[in-house]
C-alpha positions in Angstrom: -48.2 5.4 -3.1 -46.7 4.1 -6.2 -44.8 7.1 -6.0 -43.6 6.1 -2.6 -42.8 2.6 -4.1 -40.7 3.9 -6.6 -38.4 6.2 -4.5 -38.0 3.0 -1.9 -37.1 0.7 -5.3 -34.8 3.9 -6.5 -32.7 4.4 -3.0 -32.6 0.8 -2.8 -30.8 -0.3 -5.6 -28.5 2.7 -5.7 -27.5 1.3 -2.2 -26.9 -1.8 -3.7 -25.0 -0.2 -6.5 -22.5 1.8 -4.1 -22.2 -0.9 -1.8 -20.7 -3.9 -4.9 -18.9 -0.2 -6.5 -17.4 -0.1 -2.9 -17.0 -3.1 -1.1 -13.4 -4.6 -0.8 -12.7 -8.8 -1.5 -10.3 -8.8 1.2 -9.0 -12.6 0.3 -7.9 -11.3 -3.4 -5.2 -9.2 -1.8 -2.4 -11.3 -1.2 0.3 -9.2 -0.5 1.0 -5.2 0.7 4.9 -4.2 -0.1 5.7 -0.5 1.6 9.2 1.0 1.1 11.5 3.8 0.6 15.0 4.1 -0.6 18.0 7.1 -0.7 20.3 7.1 -2.9 22.8 9.9 -1.5 23.0 8.2 1.8 25.4 5.8 4.1 23.5 2.9 5.8 20.5 0.9 6.0 18.9 3.4 2.9 17.0 0.7 1.5 13.6 -0.8 4.0 10.4 -2.7 2.8 8.1 -4.0 4.5 5.8 -6.9 3.0 2.5 -7.8 5.2 0.6 -10.8 4.1 -2.6 -12.2 6.3 -0.3 -13.8 8.7 3.0 -11.8 8.8 5.1 -8.6 8.6 8.6 -9.3 6.6 11.0 -6.6 7.3 14.1 -5.8 5.3 16.6 -3.5 5.1 19.9 -3.4 3.2 22.8 -1.0 2.7 21.6 1.3 -0.5 23.2 4.4 -2.5 27.1 5.1 -1.2 27.1 2.3 1.2 29.6 -0.3 1.2 27.2 -3.1 1.5 29.9 -5.6 3.7 30.4 -3.0 6.4 26.3 -2.9 6.7 25.0 -7.0 5.8 21.3 -7.6 4.5 19.2 -7.4 7.8 15.6 -9.6 7.8 12.8 -9.9 10.6 9.5 -11.6 10.3 7.2 -10.6 12.5 3.5 -12.2 12.8 0.5 -10.3 12.3 -2.7 -10.3 13.4 -5.8 -10.5 10.7 -7.3 -7.4 12.6 -3.9 -5.1 11.5 -4.3 -7.1 8.5 -7.9 -6.3 7.9 -7.1 -2.7 8.7 -4.6 -2.4 6.2 -6.9 -3.9 3.3 -9.9 -1.9 4.4 -8.1 1.1 3.8 -7.8 2.0 0.2 -10.0 1.1 -2.7 -8.1 -2.2 -4.8 -9.2 -1.3 -8.0 -8.5 2.6 -7.7 -5.0 1.7 -6.5 -4.4 -0.3 -9.8 -5.3 2.5 -11.8 -2.6 4.4 -10.4 0.2 5.9 -12.8 3.3 3.2 -11.6 5.6 6.6 -11.0 4.3 9.6 -9.8 6.6 12.7 -9.1 10.1 12.7 -9.2 11.3 9.5 -6.9 14.7 10.4 -5.1 15.3 13.3 -7.4 17.5 15.8 -5.5 17.7 13.4 -2.9 14.3 13.9 -2.1 14.0 9.7 -1.2 11.8 7.6 -3.1 8.6 5.2 -1.2 6.7 2.6 -2.7 3.4 0.4 -2.1 3.0 -2.6 -4.0 0.0 -5.1 -3.7 -1.1 -8.3 -5.3 -4.6 -9.0 -6.1 -5.6 -11.3 -7.8 -2.5 -12.6 -9.5 -1.6 -9.4 -10.8 0.7 -7.1 -9.1 1.0 -3.3 -9.5 3.9 -1.4 -8.0 3.5 2.8 -7.8 7.3 4.7 -6.7 6.5 8.2 -5.9 8.2 11.2 -3.7 8.8 10.0 0.0 6.5 11.3 1.8 4.1 12.3 -0.4 0.6 10.7 -0.9 -0.9 9.7 -4.1 -4.6 10.2 -4.3 -6.4 8.0 -2.5 -3.8 6.2 -0.5 -3.5 8.9 2.9 -5.3 6.0 5.1 -3.3 3.5 3.5 0.1 5.4 3.9 -0.4 6.3 7.6 -1.2 2.8 8.7 1.9 1.4 6.6 4.0 3.9 8.5 3.1 3.4 12.0 4.1 -0.4 11.2 7.7 0.7 10.6 
């Protein structure tokens, strides 16, 4: 009987510990930015989307070898429903994101393009820049959602 009691107690303790470490504090994230740029292209080669609990702001501008006069900055603000916001926030572990290096690989080397994710949480901002189309560890689900939103 004592063994069964201890086994249940240990399992309960482990499950509480696990749920605390993997929980996501949705209210702690202020925004998520996702963007891409290509230095050796013509046109709107810089694109960035900013997600908040209420909206999505899409911004594009001339970049690289483009005359900004030919391609004026474009911006559009869309309503983001709370279900979409929650899906984004729940698709990664915030603490793990903040442990990633600021630069991974060689973004935009040999015109492969650069891609980034920037997150503000608890008044801390962390931006991770990486090779376009490649996912840093732990960001696969988030990037899949962000790329579908484009």
